[in-house]
N, C-alpha and C positions, 0 to 999 in steps of 0.2 A: 282505668286505673290498674286492672289485672294484668293488661298486656305490659304496662310500664314496669310493674313489680316483677313479672316474669323476666323480662329483658335486663333489669338491674340485677337479678339474682344470677343470671347466666353470665353477665359481664364480670360480676365479682367472683364466680366460680372459676372463670377463665383467666382472670387475673391472679387467683391464688394458685392455679395449677402452672401457670408461666413463671410467676415469682417464686413460688415454692419450689420449683423444680420436680414436681410429682409427675411420675410417669410410669404407669402399671406395665409398660411393655407390650401393650397390645398392638402396637404400630410396627414392632421390629420382630422379624422372623429369623432367629439366630439358630445356628447348627453348630455341632461339634463343640469345641471348648469355648468359643464365643458365646455359646448359651449360659454358660455358668460364670464367665469372667468378661464383663463389659462395663462400659461407662454409661449405659442408658437406663439401665433399671437399678432400683434400690437393691436388689438381691445380688445383681453382678457387682456393683460398687462394694457391697458388704464382703463378697467373696475375695475380691482383690485385696481388700484391707487385711482380712483373716490370713490370707496367704502370705502376705507381707510380713505381718507380725509373727506368724509361725516360722518364716525363714530367718527373720532376725534371732528369735527364741533358739532355733537350731544350731546357728552359728556360735551364739553365746555359750550354749551347752557344749558344743564341740570343743571350744578352746578351754572352757573350765574343766573338763573331764579329760581331756588329753594327757597322757602320761608325760611327766616331766622328763627331760634328758638328764642322765646320771653323768656325773664327771668320771673320765677315764682314771682307773687306778694304775698308779706308776709302780712298777715291782723294781726293787733295789737290788 
């Protein structure tokens, strides 16, 4: 009974890891920028999302704060 219980727990844990997409990143050895921005680890995915949001916010702020063009004054 104990062996069957352990095997069932192992299968359920494996199923959860595969279906849940959980990966601690222990199998991947990244260097350089790939260490921080990758699609294999939770932290890497989070960093990609944060960089995307920051880029969009920077574009919005740039166009909102950009000085407006003034019309040319005609002299008569």
